[in-house]
C-alpha positions as CSV (number, residue, x, y, z in Angstrom):
1,X,-77.4,84.9,24.9
2,X,-75.3,85.1,21.7
3,X,-76.6,83.3,18.7
4,X,-74.8,80.0,18.0
5,X,-72.9,80.4,14.8
6,X,-72.3,77.0,13.0
7,X,-68.7,75.9,12.6
8,X,-68.2,74.3,9.2
9,X,-65.4,72.0,8.0
10,X,-65.5,71.3,4.2
11,X,-63.5,68.2,3.3
12,X,-63.8,66.2,0.1
13,X,-62.3,62.8,-0.8
14,X,-61.8,60.7,2.3
15,X,-61.8,60.6,6.0
16,X,-58.2,61.0,7.3
17,X,-57.5,60.8,11.0
18,X,-56.7,64.5,11.3
19,X,-60.2,65.3,10.1
20,X,-61.6,63.4,13.1
21,X,-59.4,65.4,15.5
22,X,-60.5,68.6,13.9
23,X,-64.2,67.8,14.2
24,X,-63.9,66.5,17.8
25,X,-62.0,69.6,19.0
26,X,-64.5,71.9,17.3
27,X,-67.4,70.1,18.9
28,X,-65.8,70.2,22.3
29,X,-66.2,74.0,22.3
30,X,-69.0,74.7,19.9
31,X,-72.6,73.6,19.7
32,X,-73.1,73.2,15.9
33,X,-70.3,71.6,14.0
34,X,-71.1,70.5,10.4
35,X,-69.0,68.4,8.0
36,X,-69.7,69.4,4.4
37,X,-68.2,66.4,2.5
38,X,-69.1,63.8,-0.1
39,X,-69.9,60.2,-0.4
40,X,-66.5,59.1,0.8
41,X,-67.1,60.5,4.3
42,X,-70.9,60.6,4.6
43,X,-71.1,58.4,7.7
44,X,-68.0,60.0,9.3
45,X,-69.7,62.7,11.4
46,X,-73.2,63.0,12.9
47,X,-74.0,66.3,11.1
48,X,-72.9,65.7,7.6
49,X,-74.0,67.3,4.3
50,X,-73.3,65.3,1.2
51,X,-72.2,67.8,-1.6
52,X,-72.5,65.0,-4.2
53,X,-76.3,65.4,-4.1
54,X,-76.2,69.2,-4.8
55,X,-76.3,70.9,-8.1
56,X,-73.5,73.5,-7.8
57,X,-74.2,75.3,-11.0
58,X,-72.1,78.3,-10.1
59,X,-69.0,76.1,-9.5
60,X,-69.5,74.6,-13.0
61,X,-69.8,78.1,-14.3
62,X,-66.5,78.9,-12.6
63,X,-64.9,75.8,-14.0
64,X,-65.9,76.7,-17.5
65,X,-64.0,80.0,-17.4
66,X,-61.1,78.8,-15.1
67,X,-57.6,78.6,-16.5
68,X,-54.9,76.7,-14.6
69,X,-52.1,79.1,-13.6
70,X,-50.2,77.1,-11.1
71,X,-48.1,73.9,-10.7
72,X,-50.4,72.4,-8.1
73,X,-51.9,69.0,-8.8
74,X,-55.3,69.3,-10.4
75,X,-57.2,67.3,-7.8
76,X,-55.6,69.3,-4.9
77,X,-56.3,72.6,-6.6
78,X,-59.9,71.9,-7.6
79,X,-60.8,70.7,-4.2
80,X,-59.9,74.1,-2.8
81,X,-61.7,76.0,-5.6
82,X,-64.8,73.9,-5.0
83,X,-65.0,74.6,-1.2
84,X,-66.4,78.2,-1.2
85,X,-69.0,77.3,-3.9
86,X,-70.2,74.2,-2.0
87,X,-70.3,76.1,1.4
88,X,-72.3,78.9,-0.4
89,X,-74.7,76.3,-1.7
90,X,-75.1,74.8,1.8
91,X,-75.8,78.2,3.4
92,X,-78.6,79.0,0.8
93,X,-80.0,75.5,1.1
94,X,-80.2,75.5,4.9
95,X,-81.0,79.2,5.3
96,X,-77.8,79.8,7.2
97,X,-76.9,83.5,7.6
98,X,-73.4,83.3,9.0
99,X,-70.8,80.7,9.8
100,X,-67.2,80.0,10.8
101,X,-65.3,78.0,8.2
102,X,-62.1,76.2,9.3
103,X,-59.7,73.8,7.5
104,X,-59.7,70.1,8.4
105,X,-56.2,70.5,10.0
106,X,-57.3,73.1,12.5
107,X,-57.6,72.4,16.3
108,X,-60.2,74.5,18.1
109,X,-59.8,75.9,21.6
110,X,-62.7,78.4,21.8
111,X,-66.4,78.8,21.4
112,X,-66.3,81.1,18.4
113,X,-69.9,82.3,18.8
114,X,-69.1,83.6,22.3
115,X,-65.5,84.6,22.0
116,X,-64.9,85.7,18.4
117,X,-68.2,87.0,17.0
118,X,-68.6,89.8,19.6
119,X,-65.1,91.1,18.8
120,X,-65.8,91.6,15.1
121,X,-66.4,95.3,14.4
122,X,-69.9,96.4,13.3
123,X,-70.3,96.5,9.5
124,X,-67.9,93.7,8.7
125,X,-69.4,90.9,6.6
126,X,-66.4,88.5,6.5
127,X,-63.1,87.8,8.3
128,X,-60.0,86.2,6.8
129,X,-56.4,85.6,7.7
130,X,-53.7,87.7,5.9
131,X,-50.3,89.3,6.7
132,X,-49.8,92.9,7.4
133,X,-49.0,95.5,4.8
134,X,-48.6,95.4,1.0
135,X,-47.7,92.0,-0.5
136,X,-45.2,91.2,-3.2
137,X,-46.5,89.6,-6.4
138,X,-44.8,86.4,-5.3
139,X,-47.3,86.2,-2.3
140,X,-50.7,87.9,-2.8
141,X,-52.7,85.7,-0.4
142,X,-55.5,85.7,2.1
143,X,-56.7,82.5,3.8
144,X,-60.0,81.1,4.8
145,X,-58.5,78.3,7.0
146,X,-60.1,80.2,9.9
147,X,-62.7,82.6,8.6
148,X,-66.0,84.1,9.3
149,X,-68.6,84.5,6.5
150,X,-72.0,86.0,6.1
151,X,-74.2,84.6,3.3
152,X,-74.0,87.9,1.5
153,X,-70.1,88.0,1.6
154,X,-69.7,84.4,0.4
155,X,-72.2,84.9,-2.4
156,X,-70.2,88.0,-3.4
157,X,-66.9,86.2,-3.3
158,X,-68.1,83.3,-5.4
159,X,-69.5,85.7,-8.0
160,X,-66.1,87.5,-7.9
161,X,-64.3,84.1,-8.6
162,X,-66.6,83.3,-11.5
163,X,-65.8,86.6,-13.2
164,X,-62.1,86.7,-12.3
165,X,-61.0,84.8,-15.4
166,X,-63.4,86.6,-17.7
167,X,-62.6,90.2,-16.8
168,X,-59.4,91.2,-18.8
169,X,-58.0,93.4,-16.0
170,X,-58.2,90.7,-13.3
171,X,-57.1,88.0,-15.8
172,X,-54.0,90.0,-16.5
173,X,-53.2,90.3,-12.8
174,X,-53.5,86.5,-12.3
175,X,-51.4,85.8,-15.4
176,X,-48.7,88.2,-14.2
177,X,-48.5,86.4,-10.9
178,X,-48.1,83.1,-12.6
179,X,-45.5,84.5,-15.0
180,X,-43.5,85.6,-12.0
181,X,-43.4,82.0,-10.6
182,X,-42.4,80.6,-14.0
183,X,-39.7,83.3,-14.7
184,X,-38.2,82.9,-11.3
185,X,-38.6,79.1,-11.2
186,X,-40.6,79.2,-8.0
187,X,-43.3,76.7,-7.1
188,X,-46.9,77.8,-6.7
189,X,-49.0,80.2,-8.7
190,X,-52.6,81.3,-8.6
191,X,-54.9,79.5,-6.2
192,X,-58.1,80.4,-4.3
193,X,-56.0,82.3,-1.8
194,X,-54.9,84.6,-4.6
195,X,-58.6,85.5,-5.4
196,X,-59.3,85.8,-1.7
197,X,-56.6,88.5,-1.5
198,X,-57.9,90.5,-4.5
199,X,-61.5,90.2,-3.2
200,X,-60.6,91.2,0.3
201,X,-58.5,94.2,-1.0
202,X,-61.5,95.4,-3.0
203,X,-63.8,95.0,0.0
204,X,-61.4,96.1,2.8
205,X,-64.2,98.1,4.5
206,X,-66.2,94.9,5.2
207,X,-63.5,92.2,5.5
208,X,-61.7,91.9,8.9
209,X,-58.3,90.4,9.4
210,X,-58.3,87.6,12.1
211,X,-54.5,87.3,12.0
212,X,-54.2,90.5,14.0
213,X,-54.5,90.4,17.7
214,X,-57.9,91.6,19.0
215,X,-58.8,91.6,22.7
216,X,-55.5,89.8,23.6
217,X,-56.6,86.9,21.4
218,X,-56.0,85.8,17.8
219,X,-56.3,82.9,15.3
220,X,-53.2,81.0,14.4
221,X,-51.8,81.3,10.9
222,X,-49.7,78.2,11.2
223,X,-48.4,76.5,14.3
224,X,-45.0,75.8,12.7
225,X,-44.3,79.4,11.8
226,X,-43.3,82.5,13.8
227,X,-45.3,84.7,11.5
228,X,-49.0,85.6,12.0
229,X,-50.0,89.1,11.2
230,X,-46.4,90.2,11.3
231,X,-43.2,88.3,10.3
232,X,-41.3,86.8,13.2
233,X,-44.2,87.8,15.5
234,X,-44.2,84.8,17.9
235,X,-41.4,83.0,19.8
236,X,-40.5,79.6,18.3
237,X,-39.3,76.4,20.1
238,X,-38.4,73.2,18.3
239,X,-39.8,74.4,15.0
240,X,-43.2,75.4,16.4
241,X,-44.7,78.4,18.1
242,X,-43.7,78.3,21.7
243,X,-47.0,77.5,23.3
244,X,-48.0,77.3,27.0
245,X,-51.3,76.2,28.2
246,X,-53.6,77.5,30.9
247,X,-56.8,75.6,31.7
248,X,-56.3,73.7,28.5
249,X,-56.1,76.8,26.3
250,X,-53.0,77.7,24.2
251,X,-51.1,81.0,24.6
252,X,-48.0,82.3,22.9
253,X,-45.6,85.3,23.5
254,X,-46.1,88.1,20.9
255,X,-42.7,89.8,20.3
256,X,-44.3,92.8,18.6
257,X,-46.8,93.6,21.4
258,X,-44.5,92.3,24.1
259,X,-47.4,90.4,25.7
260,X,-49.0,87.0,26.0
261,X,-51.7,86.2,23.5
262,X,-54.4,83.6,23.6
263,X,-55.0,81.5,20.5
264,X,-58.6,80.5,19.5
265,X,-57.2,77.8,17.3
266,X,-54.0,76.1,16.1
267,X,-53.5,75.5,12.4
268,X,-51.5,72.3,11.9
269,X,-50.8,72.6,8.2
270,X,-48.6,70.2,6.2
271,X,-46.3,68.0,8.2
272,X,-47.6,69.7,11.4
273,X,-50.7,67.6,11.2
274,X,-48.6,65.1,13.1
275,X,-48.9,67.2,16.3
276,X,-52.7,67.4,16.3
277,X,-53.1,64.2,18.4
278,X,-50.3,65.2,20.8
279,X,-52.0,68.6,21.3
280,X,-55.2,66.8,22.2
281,X,-53.5,65.1,25.2
282,X,-53.2,67.5,28.1
283,X,-50.2,65.7,29.7
284,X,-48.2,65.9,26.5
285,X,-49.1,69.5,25.4
286,X,-46.2,71.3,27.2
287,X,-43.7,69.1,25.4
288,X,-45.4,68.7,22.0
289,X,-42.4,69.6,19.8
290,X,-40.2,67.1,21.6
291,X,-42.8,64.4,21.6
292,X,-43.3,65.0,17.9
293,X,-39.6,64.8,17.1
294,X,-39.3,61.6,19.2
295,X,-42.2,60.1,17.3
296,X,-40.6,61.0,14.0
297,X,-37.3,59.5,15.1
298,X,-39.0,56.3,16.4
299,X,-40.8,55.9,13.0
300,X,-37.5,56.3,11.1
301,X,-35.8,53.7,13.3
302,X,-38.8,51.4,12.8
303,X,-38.7,51.7,9.1
304,X,-34.9,51.2,8.9
305,X,-35.1,48.2,11.2
306,X,-37.9,46.7,9.0
307,X,-35.8,47.3,5.9
308,X,-32.7,45.7,7.5
309,X,-34.7,42.6,8.6
310,X,-36.0,42.2,5.1
311,X,-32.5,42.4,3.8
312,X,-31.2,39.8,6.2
313,X,-34.1,37.5,5.5
314,X,-33.6,38.0,1.7
315,X,-30.0,37.0,1.9
316,X,-30.6,33.9,4.1
């Protein structure tokens, strides 16, 4: 019997509806699902770990050396910087040796312990999502929205993050990336995905890429993008990956491999969070792009009607 690896969702500052959908879908396939949160969502999930009660000294150490090199809102950016440090503290506190870490806008369609862990090559200590090939300075990212971590790897990454702004060579790389965004008047800059990229590059022999198909299965980079490991890799319909479901599990057609591929999860980032509830309803799944657009149109009509009624009442 494979060991049950915990699935962790780290979410700070509230309890949005999509977080509930994320937790429920993860628990429908996996045995141990943990919400690492704070006081704002401490009663939201049965297995909750309140990070407010933890002394995350290493995160404070990081914050002391951190320099903002992006145009992201401070609260948004620091929540993402905080996440790996708090998860690292949880692993050490609870004696956890390995885990899957997913974003709170990810829908789960697999038992990761049984279906993903056995596919990871021997010797790998972490697994992230990243595109193929060399990246331009405008990009330079790797993502932990669906990722696998051992305690050793996460401890190493957080140490790397603490030192990133102190070591002149790395500091220069980060400043160069931010300078590109400023000079080219492009949004973004340096975030935790930038450091994940540099760390994964330095540790390529022990960091696996989950964006690449393995065993006819893969993790989803973003449900509203054709790209995954390669650009334009999957067919698109209605602004989303063209998905079809078998026994409740999502599949897509991979143009590069010319074959059907099973998705372990679907990443509903940004506005795509609106499809999470639709994808949880078997009868609507085959038509989810259309149902989503219809829901959007209905909401626009509702708001315009409400505004019109107010205008009429105001003039009467």
